[in-house]
Every structure is written in structure tokens, then in C-alpha cells.
LUMLOTI-988749 format. One line per 8 residues: number of its first residue (from 0); for each residue y negated, z negated, x negated of C-alpha. Coordinates in nm, 3 decimals, decimal comma, m for minus. Each point is the difference from the previous one (the first is absolute). Example, Ala and Ser with C-alpha at 12.3 -4.5 7.8 and 13.67 -1.06 7.14 Angstrom:
BEGIN
0) 0,450:m0,780:m1,230 ~ m0,344:0,066:m0,137;
END
This chain:
BEGIN
0) m0,022:m0,001:0,022 ~ m0,302:0,088:m0,182 ~ m0,322:m0,232:m0,010 ~ m0,300:0,156:0,155 ~ m0,141:0,098:m0,376 ~ 0,319:0,170:m0,078 ~ m0,030:0,178:0,357 ~ m0,365:0,116:m0,100;
8) 0,135:0,123:m0,321 ~ 0,274:0,194:0,134 ~ m0,237:0,147:0,218 ~ m0,220:0,115:m0,259 ~ 0,273:0,109:m0,184 ~ 0,097:0,273:0,282 ~ m0,335:0,117:0,039 ~ m0,009:0,068:m0,382;
16) 0,328:0,139:m0,038 ~ m0,051:0,248:0,317 ~ m0,311:0,142:m0,175 ~ 0,245:0,108:m0,290 ~ m0,043:m0,049:m0,360 ~ m0,260:0,193:m0,199 ~ 0,052:0,150:m0,334 ~ m0,167:m0,277:m0,173;
24) 0,303:m0,198:0,027 ~ 0,300:m0,063:m0,213 ~ 0,232:0,262:0,175 ~ 0,073:0,312:m0,160 ~ m0,198:0,311:0,136 ~ 0,185:0,296:0,125 ~ m0,082:0,307:m0,170 ~ m0,033:0,336:0,210;
32) 0,357:0,054:0,031 ~ 0,069:m0,332:0,150 ~ 0,182:m0,180:m0,332 ~ m0,147:m0,324:m0,156 ~ m0,139:0,010:m0,338 ~ 0,244:m0,138:m0,274 ~ m0,002:m0,358:m0,036 ~ m0,065:0,035:m0,356;
40) m0,375:0,103:0,049 ~ m0,041:m0,219:0,322 ~ m0,265:m0,234:m0,016 ~ 0,036:m0,374:0,067 ~ m0,280:m0,150:0,226 ~ m0,061:m0,365:m0,035 ~ m0,200:m0,208:0,269 ~ m0,164:m0,331:m0,104;
48) m0,216:m0,226:0,183 ~ m0,331:0,083:m0,181 ~ m0,173:0,222:m0,210 ~ m0,083:m0,111:m0,381 ~ m0,360:m0,032:m0,095 ~ 0,122:0,105:m0,367 ~ 0,289:0,174:m0,199 ~ m0,004:m0,233:m0,308;
56) 0,254:m0,124:m0,276 ~ m0,110:m0,364:0,067 ~ m0,092:m0,225:0,257 ~ m0,370:0,100:0,129 ~ m0,233:m0,229:0,118 ~ m0,118:0,040:0,358 ~ 0,291:0,243:0,103 ~ 0,141:m0,146:0,342;
64) 0,354:0,132:0,005 ~ 0,265:m0,077:m0,243 ~ 0,238:0,313:0,040 ~ 0,362:0,012:m0,160 ~ 0,005:0,383:0,063 ~ m0,317:0,046:m0,174 ~ 0,088:m0,193:m0,284 ~ 0,320:0,157:m0,022;
72) m0,129:0,362:m0,005 ~ m0,319:m0,086:m0,220 ~ 0,039:m0,307:m0,225 ~ 0,164:0,015:m0,313 ~ 0,028:m0,246:m0,280 ~ 0,211:m0,158:m0,293 ~ 0,221:m0,145:0,244 ~ 0,098:0,029:0,353;
80) 0,171:m0,244:0,219 ~ 0,301:0,058:0,223 ~ 0,013:m0,144:0,384 ~ 0,183:m0,284:m0,165 ~ m0,303:m0,069:m0,190 ~ 0,168:0,068:m0,333 ~ m0,184:0,194:m0,246 ~ 0,106:0,334:m0,153;
88) m0,149:0,204:m0,290 ~ m0,220:0,309:0,165 ~ m0,260:0,166:m0,271 ~ 0,161:m0,278:m0,255 ~ 0,359:0,078:m0,165 ~ 0,095:m0,365:0,030 ~ m0,129:m0,357:0,082 ~ m0,102:m0,224:m0,257;
96) 0,245:m0,277:m0,097 ~ m0,093:m0,375:m0,093 ~ 0,088:m0,112:m0,363 ~ m0,019:0,385:m0,107 ~ m0,236:0,207:m0,192 ~ m0,098:0,125:0,361 ~ m0,080:m0,332:0,139 ~ m0,143:m0,261:m0,264;
104) m0,117:m0,365:0,110 ~ m0,221:m0,139:m0,276 ~ m0,037:m0,374:m0,096 ~ m0,387:m0,001:0,103 ~ 0,124:0,073:0,366 ~ m0,094:0,384:m0,043 ~ 0,238:0,292:0,062 ~ 0,040:0,374:m0,090;
112) 0,218:0,225:0,215 ~ 0,083:0,357:m0,113 ~ 0,071:0,284:0,201 ~ 0,153:0,348:m0,077 ~ m0,121:0,310:0,243 ~ 0,244:0,257:0,111 ~ m0,021:0,331:m0,214 ~ m0,216:0,246:0,140;
120) m0,209:m0,121:0,261 ~ m0,280:0,187:0,161 ~ m0,250:m0,036:0,263 ~ 0,048:0,220:0,321 ~ m0,291:0,239:m0,172 ~ 0,218:0,043:m0,288 ~ m0,179:m0,200:m0,241 ~ 0,198:m0,232:m0,205;
128) 0,029:m0,366:0,112 ~ 0,009:m0,231:m0,321 ~ m0,019:m0,361:m0,078 ~ m0,364:0,054:m0,029 ~ m0,039:0,033:0,358 ~ 0,107:m0,362:0,070 ~ m0,235:m0,097:m0,261 ~ m0,269:0,171:0,210;
136) 0,127:m0,170:0,294 ~ m0,039:m0,355:m0,123 ~ m0,366:0,062:m0,136 ~ m0,086:0,104:0,371 ~ 0,192:m0,301:0,124 ~ m0,200:m0,243:m0,223 ~ m0,332:0,193:0,074 ~ m0,186:m0,251:0,181;
144) m0,188:0,263:0,217 ~ 0,276:0,276:0,060 ~ 0,294:m0,299:m0,032 ~ m0,154:m0,168:0,292 ~ m0,033:0,279:0,207 ~ 0,326:0,172:m0,031 ~ 0,266:m0,267:m0,032 ~ 0,020:m0,296:0,238;
152) 0,011:m0,408:m0,140 ~ 0,380:0,028:0,068 ~ 0,049:0,305:m0,255 ~ m0,238:m0,173:m0,258 ~ 0,202:m0,333:m0,033 ~ 0,258:0,175:m0,202 ~ m0,198:0,257:m0,201 ~ m0,261:m0,287:m0,099;
160) 0,264:m0,137:m0,181 ~ 0,015:0,304:m0,217 ~ m0,221:m0,056:m0,322 ~ 0,070:0,349:m0,135 ~ 0,180:0,288:0,016 ~ 0,066:0,248:m0,287 ~ 0,195:0,339:m0,053 ~ 0,147:0,062:m0,318;
168) 0,103:0,340:0,096 ~ 0,009:0,201:0,320 ~ 0,314:m0,169:0,141 ~ m0,038:m0,367:m0,124 ~ m0,198:m0,252:0,179 ~ m0,044:m0,323:m0,158 ~ m0,159:m0,279:0,247 ~ m0,138:m0,336:m0,121;
176) 0,018:m0,305:0,253 ~ m0,228:m0,313:m0,026 ~ 0,286:m0,212:0,160 ~ 0,332:m0,007:0,110 ~ 0,089:0,181:0,354 ~ 0,344:0,133:0,118 ~ m0,128:0,292:0,154 ~ m0,108:0,128:m0,360;
184) 0,372:0,146:m0,001 ~ m0,051:0,236:0,316 ~ m0,403:0,001:0,056 ~ 0,072:m0,009:0,355 ~ m0,211:m0,312:0,113 ~ m0,287:0,200:0,111 ~ 0,182:0,143:0,325 ~ 0,072:0,330:m0,184;
192) 0,094:0,034:m0,403 ~ m0,268:0,039:m0,214 ~ m0,095:0,385:m0,033 ~ m0,196:0,223:m0,214 ~ m0,336:0,181:0,094 ~ m0,049:0,391:m0,101 ~ m0,217:m0,039:m0,271 ~ m0,079:0,360:m0,027;
200) m0,149:m0,029:0,361 ~ m0,139:m0,335:0,023 ~ m0,160:m0,116:m0,354 ~ m0,312:0,225:0,020 ~ m0,114:m0,150:0,343 ~ 0,128:m0,345:m0,099 ~ m0,239:0,028:m0,305 ~ m0,286:0,129:0,184;
208) m0,003:m0,233:0,281 ~ 0,295:m0,286:0,040 ~ m0,165:m0,143:0,326 ~ 0,044:0,369:0,166 ~ 0,343:0,064:m0,123 ~ 0,166:m0,066:0,323 ~ m0,239:0,288:0,178 ~ 0,200:0,241:m0,214;
216) 0,224:0,239:0,221 ~ 0,305:m0,101:m0,226 ~ 0,078:m0,280:0,223 ~ 0,018:0,204:0,312 ~ m0,021:0,339:0,040 ~ 0,030:0,119:m0,368 ~ 0,294:m0,200:m0,098 ~ 0,204:0,053:m0,284;
224) 0,268:m0,234:m0,098 ~ 0,341:0,002:m0,173 ~ 0,202:m0,098:0,332 ~ 0,288:0,160:0,149 ~ m0,248:0,188:0,234 ~ m0,332:0,165:m0,056 ~ m0,294:0,045:0,236 ~ m0,018:0,290:0,195;
232) m0,217:m0,036:0,275 ~ m0,191:m0,309:0,167 ~ m0,136:0,081:0,329 ~ m0,206:m0,331:0,062 ~ 0,110:m0,193:0,369 ~ 0,299:0,278:0,025 ~ 0,247:0,022:m0,281 ~ 0,067:0,001:m0,397;
240) 0,228:0,302:m0,126 ~ 0,179:m0,016:m0,332 ~ 0,260:0,155:m0,195 ~ 0,280:m0,066:m0,233 ~ m0,130:m0,027:m0,385 ~ 0,226:0,185:m0,235 ~ m0,090:m0,238:m0,294 ~ 0,064:m0,324:0,158;
248) 0,169:m0,228:m0,283 ~ 0,338:m0,086:0,208 ~ 0,044:0,369:0,121 ~ m0,148:0,245:0,231 ~ 0,036:m0,146:0,385 ~ 0,244:0,149:0,203 ~ m0,205:0,030:0,304 ~ m0,288:0,279:m0,064;
256) m0,258:m0,115:0,219 ~ m0,088:m0,305:0,141 ~ m0,294:m0,053:0,314 ~ m0,176:m0,336:0,101 ~ m0,094:m0,044:0,312 ~ m0,122:m0,341:0,213 ~ m0,072:m0,180:0,326 ~ m0,058:m0,366:0,048;
264) 0,142:0,022:0,321 ~ 0,351:m0,084:m0,006 ~ 0,097:0,172:0,318 ~ m0,146:0,304:m0,080 ~ 0,139:0,000:m0,345 ~ 0,354:m0,065:0,158 ~ m0,062:0,309:0,231 ~ m0,085:0,196:m0,325;
272) 0,340:m0,088:m0,154 ~ 0,150:0,091:0,333 ~ m0,133:0,330:0,065 ~ 0,072:0,149:m0,327 ~ m0,322:m0,042:m0,193 ~ 0,108:m0,258:m0,264 ~ 0,318:m0,066:m0,206 ~ m0,109:m0,329:m0,106;
280) m0,168:m0,297:0,138 ~ m0,134:m0,250:m0,255 ~ m0,271:m0,267:m0,086 ~ 0,003:m0,168:0,358 ~ m0,058:0,323:0,171 ~ 0,306:m0,113:0,229 ~ m0,033:m0,392:0,110 ~ 0,337:m0,172:0,104;
288) 0,023:0,112:0,348 ~ m0,060:0,352:m0,081 ~ 0,246:m0,021:m0,266 ~ 0,294:m0,171:0,253 ~ m0,103:0,288:0,254 ~ 0,025:0,262:m0,268 ~ 0,333:m0,152:m0,091 ~ 0,144:0,029:0,323;
296) m0,136:0,387:0,042 ~ 0,193:0,056:m0,321 ~ 0,325:m0,164:0,095 ~ 0,140:0,362:0,005 ~ m0,065:m0,016:m0,410 ~ m0,315:0,240:m0,001 ~ m0,165:m0,262:m0,220 ~ m0,005:m0,326:m0,170;
304) m0,203:m0,317:0,071 ~ m0,043:m0,253:m0,275 ~ m0,103:m0,368:0,065 ~ m0,148:m0,167:m0,272 ~ m0,158:m0,406:m0,073 ~ m0,266:0,172:m0,210 ~ m0,303:m0,200:0,106 ~ m0,103:m0,339:0,132;
312) m0,206:m0,045:0,272 ~ m0,261:m0,276:m0,033 ~ m0,333:m0,133:0,104 ~ m0,256:0,008:m0,320 ~ m0,222:m0,281:0,091 ~ m0,383:m0,074:m0,087 ~ m0,122:m0,253:m0,272 ~ m0,343:0,124:m0,086;
320) m0,229:m0,275:0,194 ~ m0,256:0,285:0,020 ~ 0,231:0,200:0,250 ~ 0,252:m0,273:0,132 ~ m0,048:m0,062:0,369 ~ 0,099:m0,241:0,103 ~ m0,126:m0,219:m0,325 ~ 0,365:m0,199:0,014;
328) 0,170:0,329:m0,121 ~ m0,042:m0,176:m0,359 ~ 0,214:m0,296:0,121 ~ 0,351:0,019:m0,070 ~ 0,075:m0,227:0,278 ~ m0,145:0,243:0,220 ~ 0,197:0,294:m0,161 ~ 0,299:m0,177:0,055;
336) m0,083:m0,059:0,392 ~ m0,021:0,399:0,022 ~ 0,344:0,026:m0,185 ~ 0,156:m0,265:0,257 ~ m0,140:0,168:0,302 ~ 0,148:0,344:m0,107 ~ 0,340:0,090:0,200 ~ 0,094:0,235:m0,290;
344) 0,327:0,103:0,162 ~ m0,196:0,159:0,275 ~ m0,121:0,268:m0,241 ~ 0,361:0,071:m0,089 ~ 0,131:m0,019:0,371 ~ m0,282:0,194:0,142 ~ m0,064:0,276:m0,280 ~ 0,350:0,017:m0,165;
352) 0,258:m0,015:0,239 ~ 0,093:m0,366:m0,110 ~ 0,135:0,164:m0,310 ~ m0,266:m0,091:m0,264 ~ m0,025:m0,337:m0,147 ~ m0,325:m0,228:m0,009 ~ m0,168:m0,085:m0,319 ~ m0,053:m0,348:m0,149;
360) m0,129:0,130:m0,339 ~ m0,173:0,308:m0,155 ~ 0,315:0,083:m0,215 ~ 0,308:0,193:0,089 ~ 0,315:m0,160:0,130 ~ 0,218:0,195:m0,223 ~ m0,173:m0,108:m0,331 ~ 0,289:m0,231:m0,220;
368) m0,234:m0,269:0,019 ~ m0,039:m0,021:0,366 ~ 0,256:m0,264:0,060 ~ m0,194:m0,244:m0,279 ~ m0,340:0,091:0,217 ~ 0,141:m0,069:0,332 ~ 0,077:m0,387:m0,128 ~ m0,368:m0,075:m0,086;
376) m0,229:0,209:0,226 ~ m0,205:m0,153:0,323 ~ 0,118:0,176:0,310 ~ m0,182:0,058:0,313 ~ 0,239:m0,003:0,318 ~ m0,174:0,069:0,325 ~ m0,130:m0,368:0,109 ~ m0,305:m0,049:0,173;
384) 0,012:m0,365:m0,037 ~ m0,035:0,027:m0,359 ~ m0,299:0,211:0,064 ~ m0,176:m0,236:0,243 ~ 0,055:m0,297:m0,291 ~ m0,153:0,193:m0,276 ~ m0,277:0,159:0,197 ~ m0,103:m0,360:0,118;
392) m0,010:m0,092:m0,380 ~ m0,255:0,286:m0,053 ~ m0,230:m0,108:0,299 ~ 0,142:0,209:0,320 ~ 0,131:m0,137:0,308 ~ 0,134:0,149:0,315 ~ m0,263:0,111:0,288 ~ 0,071:m0,059:0,372;
400) 0,152:0,342:0,012 ~ 0,249:m0,073:m0,290 ~ m0,177:0,188:m0,249 ~ m0,167:m0,147:m0,310 ~ m0,363:m0,088:m0,071 ~ m0,198:m0,095:m0,302 ~ m0,161:m0,336:m0,032 ~ m0,324:0,157:0,126;
408) 0,184:0,125:0,319 ~ m0,012:0,350:m0,088 ~ 0,363:0,180:0,061 ~ 0,219:0,106:m0,289 ~ m0,018:0,404:0,003 ~ 0,165:0,170:m0,281 ~ m0,015:0,378:m0,048 ~ 0,346:0,152:m0,063;
416) m0,089:0,345:m0,184 ~ 0,337:0,216:m0,036 ~ 0,082:0,358:m0,086 ~ 0,265:0,019:0,299 ~ m0,108:m0,100:0,350 ~ 0,372:m0,136:0,088 ~ m0,034:m0,234:m0,294 ~ m0,343:m0,137:0,061;
424) 0,116:m0,055:0,366 ~ 0,320:m0,201:m0,066 ~ m0,191:m0,223:m0,257 ~ m0,286:m0,047:0,262 ~ 0,259:m0,108:0,288 ~ 0,192:m0,218:m0,243 ~ m0,343:m0,158:m0,067 ~ m0,132:m0,029:0,338;
432) 0,354:m0,213:0,076 ~ m0,100:m0,253:m0,257 ~ m0,338:m0,048:0,140 ~ m0,157:0,186:m0,255 ~ m0,298:0,272:0,136 ~ m0,022:0,320:m0,140 ~ m0,105:0,336:0,041 ~ 0,150:0,359:m0,143;
440) m0,154:0,259:m0,191 ~ 0,203:0,304:m0,112 ~ m0,114:0,171:m0,288 ~ m0,099:0,361:0,035 ~ 0,095:0,281:m0,238 ~ m0,330:m0,054:m0,183 ~ m0,021:m0,370:0,021 ~ 0,326:m0,026:m0,166;
448) m0,078:0,264:m0,282 ~ m0,332:m0,223:m0,061 ~ 0,095:m0,246:m0,280 ~ m0,308:m0,216:0,061 ~ 0,035:m0,002:0,365 ~ 0,367:m0,108:m0,056 ~ m0,102:m0,284:m0,284 ~ m0,227:m0,167:0,252;
456) 0,158:m0,065:0,283 ~ m0,117:m0,311:0,169 ~ 0,354:m0,181:0,018 ~ 0,326:0,206:m0,029 ~ 0,135:0,378:m0,016 ~ 0,376:0,053:0,063 ~ 0,077:0,250:m0,246 ~ 0,273:0,124:m0,253;
464) 0,109:m0,105:m0,337 ~ 0,291:0,170:m0,249 ~ 0,280:m0,244:m0,048 ~ 0,013:0,009:m0,386 ~ 0,008:m0,249:m0,214 ~ m0,260:0,095:m0,212 ~ m0,246:m0,004:0,287 ~ 0,098:m0,300:0,140;
472) m0,074:m0,169:m0,350 ~ m0,346:0,162:m0,023 ~ m0,111:0,091:0,373 ~ m0,237:m0,333:0,044 ~ m0,123:m0,039:m0,391 ~ m0,378:m0,039:m0,051 ~ 0,023:0,297:m0,189 ~ 0,086:0,220:0,314;
480) m0,300:m0,149:0,203 ~ m0,160:0,287:0,222 ~ m0,358:0,000:m0,067 ~ m0,319:0,253:m0,039 ~ 0,040:0,012:m0,371 ~ 0,376:0,151:0,055 ~ m0,135:0,222:0,275 ~ 0,185:m0,247:0,221;
488) 0,331:0,159:m0,150 ~ 0,187:m0,341:m0,083 ~ 0,302:m0,079:0,204 ~ m0,070:m0,357:0,056 ~ m0,240:0,071:0,271 ~ m0,039:m0,350:0,157 ~ m0,171:m0,107:m0,353 ~ 0,272:m0,283:m0,058;
496) m0,007:m0,166:m0,330 ~ 0,210:m0,271:m0,166 ~ 0,019:m0,100:m0,377 ~ 0,368:m0,116:0,015 ~ 0,099:0,362:0,205 ~ m0,194:0,209:m0,288 ~ 0,163:m0,203:m0,287 ~ 0,345:0,036:0,144;
504) m0,097:0,363:0,060 ~ m0,056:0,050:m0,382 ~ 0,339:m0,175:m0,103 ~ 0,176:0,201:0,235 ~ m0,068:0,334:m0,173 ~ 0,024:m0,166:m0,328 ~ 0,322:m0,115:0,044 ~ 0,261:0,237:m0,151;
512) 0,259:m0,162:0,097 ~ 0,155:0,078:0,349 ~ 0,113:m0,349:0,100 ~ m0,348:m0,165:m0,150 ~ m0,147:0,287:0,279 ~ 0,178:m0,128:0,279 ~ m0,074:m0,386:m0,063 ~ m0,382:0,100:m0,007;
520) 0,012:0,246:0,303 ~ 0,144:m0,302:0,204 ~ m0,269:m0,207:m0,100 ~ m0,274:0,241:0,065 ~ 0,138:0,087:0,382 ~ 0,023:m0,397:0,031 ~ m0,379:0,015:m0,021 ~ m0,029:0,285:0,227;
528) 0,189:m0,161:0,277 ~ m0,204:m0,329:m0,035 ~ m0,337:0,135:m0,052 ~ 0,027:0,285:0,220 ~ m0,215:0,260:m0,156 ~ 0,209:0,242:0,238 ~ 0,210:m0,045:0,296 ~ 0,350:0,171:m0,003;
536) 0,104:0,107:0,332 ~ 0,305:0,213:m0,038 ~ 0,181:0,305:m0,206 ~ m0,076:0,315:0,133 ~ 0,263:0,263:0,057 ~ m0,150:0,333:m0,169 ~ 0,159:0,328:0,169 ~ 0,056:0,294:m0,223;
544) 0,151:0,286:0,178 ~ 0,140:0,358:m0,147 ~ 0,150:0,306:0,159 ~ 0,360:0,005:m0,122 ~ m0,051:0,336:m0,193 ~ m0,184:m0,180:m0,252 ~ 0,182:m0,174:m0,228 ~ m0,128:m0,269:m0,269;
552) m0,227:m0,270:0,164 ~ 0,142:m0,337:m0,038 ~ m0,243:m0,189:0,172 ~ m0,384:m0,053:0,009 ~ m0,029:0,038:m0,375 ~ 0,003:0,361:m0,117 ~ 0,001:m0,035:m0,340 ~ 0,303:0,279:m0,042;
560) m0,210:0,249:0,180 ~ 0,068:0,257:m0,257 ~ 0,387:m0,022:0,072 ~ m0,014:0,072:0,391 ~ 0,120:0,293:0,101 ~ 0,122:0,206:0,339 ~ 0,321:m0,003:0,120 ~ 0,177:0,344:0,085;
END
């Protein structure tokens, strides 16, 4: 039996499919004789949730949409992570090994790592790619004007630990580190691997005016990389077309052409896939309910739908006094009261058909340290009585209608911002049942793209966070506080600052021993659950779907895109 929402989706799909697929889609067009073009030349069409702001090899400050699809097509570095976060050499021949001549730790705490590039690397315009392009990339990264505009603070955390990069020859890169960091052996702590920049294209504009480097069309319509696919055409607001790069380090991709399209409406994205106008849906183009419906429609084997726990849904809380409303947001007891008033199971039941998992922490439950973590963290089951006890301690009492009021008689009214209306409504209902007055503000696409707006919320914003250890360990550090100085690019949007947390984060990255890092991350997450810089809600199930003719996707991380192929 369909829910009302599913019924609406089915009607929309029927109307969409009845109109027939257009040639913009993934189905091979018919020739004059009626025969489909060979699959070897068939284009792959990927639909994502949003259009990228830039095509760039590292995190770009101000870019609102992270995209696994865009990264897979255009990003390239020394190393690439697979779907299990295990590093693999990409432009490099091999990973450095600790206590060898490729990774040395010195008595003064500094380090040196050495990477050897694969032979005969080139840029997509035919120019040679050498170790000097990495040296140039670090110079841009460290520039006080260009670096601050091009890479956000989360990317800078790792590369700021690099004191120098030398290129003894075209294929050798020697990196000097100011302190120990376990990510030095893979250089993927920025979210993407440390990549080169084309010195033959960008060096002159960089020297002339570093502050305007981001305005260069290299970052968008004239992008030249060394990635699996090269940019053919970017029609803003419509699509991006790419073609396979013959000189890619790991070999020419097996699919000749890939096209990116996007739609923020998950129902419209579902209709696009079912109408034959996209071969793969990625990057949150489909929500869980659309993915579940697609799985039903594809029961006969027309395609595959993969559900992965890749992100946490949580509430980012405001700590800056100049923005916080109510002011009690700065009191841990108030934040804990909100946590006890949150019925997390409601998200799982209403959004994921009861198949998801509530979240007690920002960490992934599949990590080897999670059993130890589970024993020490603070937990907040739905308990309005505990909410009442804590709110009473900070000066609130119940009014005649059962809702909480402050000492001056003003009713408690919290703005709940959210990227998805259904989430905000569920949270609002939960809090109202506990007596906490609130109102909902669903972010528009423009607001969701405005980092300043996202960072100056009065109380909280329901959003997402990747369930990766490196993200958990640095998410709420003072260095990542979003501010005008970093163009509001920091991921710590609520302005949380805790010296003990900062120190543990530093120790985490400096610990080269895996067991020691586990002990530190347990202590880090314990602080998170007690002080609540963010309120974990539930682990989201991300739907990635592709038609059966496409072979290769392993989930929502497309690190192996060069190996994908058409079957038959």
C-alpha cells in the first residue's frame, strides 16, 4: 500500500514517462535504420543533486555542493581513496612507507616523505606534468591571498603542515613536514588527494595578481587536468560534457563520454532515471524514499539500487553570542535539554521506513573503536522529564499551556533551519511534544549555497556530515570556525571552540600508531557528546542507482570510474 507521498511520486512518474524520453538521456539514440549505436561509443549520463560551482583539484572555499561524481571525473592527485577509504597510488607510483627512505621521522618531530611519480604523465592539453607542478600548487596554497580564496580551511589543515616541497627531478617529490601527521603517507586528509596545478597555465596569472586567481576560467569552463575525463563543454545551469583522457595515469577510461546533469528535486530525478534520461543517480539526487521506489520498479533486473550509510544527519548548533537566539544556546544544559527532547527514532521510522539507525555520536558505527566509544559517551534517549529538569536549571518554566517560558515571561521559540522540510517538521513536532516552542525555516537553494547565511543561524540548522574519522576529529576545531576572514568557508559553522578538543585533534593527527589514534578519537567524541557542538540525529541511507547495462560502480564513491564499462 502506497503512502500519500509515494502515490504523488507514482503519478508524476506516469506523466513523465508517458511523455517519452528525450535524446538528452542515457538510452542510445536510434540511427536512421532504427539500430542503436554500439555501446562502445555510448555516453554515460549521471544525474546529481546540484551543479558544481567550480571544477578544481582541491576543496574550494564557497563551493556549496560536494560531488563524488565531479571529483571522480576531474580531481586527480598523488593518491586516491577507494570506497572503503583505503588509499591507492594515482599519479604516484607507490605510497610512502614509514621508517624507510620514503617516510622518515626525525628526532625533532619533523618528517620527510618522498613520492615518485609515474612515468610519462601529461596534462590534458599535452603539456608534460612534472613534480614542479606540485611545488607550484603548494606555493598557491600557501599564498595569503590566493590560498585563502581557493581552498577552504579544512583543506589547509593538512597542507599548512608542509614546510616545503622540492622536486629533485621531474618525477620525484620530496615533502618536508613541520610535525608528525599520519595522513602524510596518503595525503588525502583534505577530502581529496593533494593534487598538482598546471604551472604552464596558472603561473603567470598567479604572479601577476594572486588575489584574482580564482577568476581565471581554468577553474570552470577552461579546466585542464590530468584526471580520467577532460572537460568538453559546460553549459551553466544545464549540463557538463566530458570525454575520456587518453593519457590518464591509470589508463584510458573504458567509457568514451560522460555527461553530468542535475536536479535538486528528488522526485524529478527519479522520473529522469525511469524515463531513460540518466543512467546513474548519485550525490543525493535520490532520497531514500525515491531509491526504495526505484528498487521496486527495477525488481525485474533493469538496474541496481545501492543503499549506503555515508553521512550523518545532525543539527549544527550556534555558539556565537552575537547570533544566538535564545542566548541559552551557549549553556550546555540547554543543549542537553534539546537533545533529550529529540525523538530520533521518529526520523528513522518516517524517513527510512524503520530501516535506518539513530545516531548517538558523529562517528561511524562500523569503526573498530566504536565498542569502546559506546561505553563512555553521553546518550540522550527521548525523555521530556530530563528536558524539564535541565530547562528549569537554566531559568525556564512551563506556562499554562504546557510550553516553556523564560524568566521574563517570554515564550521559548527556537528557529529550526533545515535543508529538507520533512526533517525539520519531524524535529519540530518532537520538540513541541516536549513543550519546546519552535518554528521551521526551510533553506532555499540560494540560502543553502550561502555560507554566511548557513553560519549565522540563530539556533541550529539540520544538515549532514560525512562519517569519516578525519572529519570527526577536526569538525569542531577552532581552526575551522567559519568567519569573514575565511569567507565563511570553515566547516565549524556554529563557532564552537574548546581548547581541550583542539588539543586532542592535534594529538589525533600526530599519532602514527593506529591504536593510539583510536584512544584519542574516543576521547574526542566523548567531548562531542557531553558538550554537544552538534546534535547527532540519525545515519542517513544514501541511494545510488544505475541501470544494469552499466558495470563498475561500487557505491557512492566513484574512485574507479576509469574501470566502468557497458555490458553487451
